[in-house]
N, C-alpha and C positions, 0 to 999 in steps of 0.2 A: 857495214854488217860483219859480224864476227863469224869465223868458220870453226870456232871451237866446238868439239864434239859434245852433244847433249844427250842425256838419257831421259826418255819419257817412260814413266811407269804408269800403266793404265790399270785402274781398279774400279770396280763398280760399287761394291759394298764396303762400309767402314770396317767390317771385321777382317778385311784383307790388309788393313793398314800396318799391322805389325810385320807382315811379310815384306811390305813395301819399304818399311824403315830398315829392315835387315839388308835388303837388296841395295838400298841407297847407301848405307854405311859401307858395305863390302865393295861397291863399285865407284864410289865417289872420286877416288884418285884417277880413274881412267877417263872421266868425263869432265874436263876442265870448264866446259860450258854450263855445267850444273846438272842437277837432277830435278826434273820437273814431274809433278804428280798430276795426272789427268784422272779426275774422278767423276762418277756419274751423279747427277743431281737426283736424290731419292730420299725417301723417308728414313733410310738407314743412316744417312749423313746428318739429317736434322735431329735425330735422337741420340747421336753419339757425341762424345766429348773429344773431338779430334783437333781442335784449334791449337792446342798446346804443342802439336807436332809440326805445324806449318813451317817453322824455322828450319826444319831438316831439309827442306826443298827450296830450290831457287825460286820457283813459282808453283802455285797450285791453280789448276784450271778445272772448271766444271763443264760437263757436257750433258745435254738432255738424254733421257733414257733411250736406249737403243734396243729395239725388240728382236732384231735378227742378228745372227752371226755375221752376215754379209755387211751389215751396217758398221759393226766394230772393225771388220777387216778394212772397210773403206776409210774409217776414221784413222786407223793406224797408218794406212797407206798414204794418207794426206800429210803425214809428218815425215815424208821421204827425206833422206839424207841425214836423219838423226837416229840414234839408237832407240830402240823401243822394247820394253819388257812388259808383257801383259801377265798379270797374276790371276789365276783362277784355279778352281778345284781340278779341272780336267787339263791334261797336258795340251799345250798349244800345238797345232799342226802347222809346220812351216813349209812354205812352198806352194 
């Protein structure tokens, strides 16, 4: 198993993808284990043309819709030991 640092970018809607691409490009050199996109399965993704950008990420993972902030916090916490960046309209509260 590799111990190379990975960055997990977590977004729910496809309209956040441009920000994720900018973050991936800016941080790629710092994460030799790759940039992984964690996206919510939703109607937003079904209607968007996002597949052409899959190659910008080491892997793309989908997760079911989470209705509570606690659920997302738990999801991010389950990726312990890895970098994680959540993109949203509201600033994330850390700690």
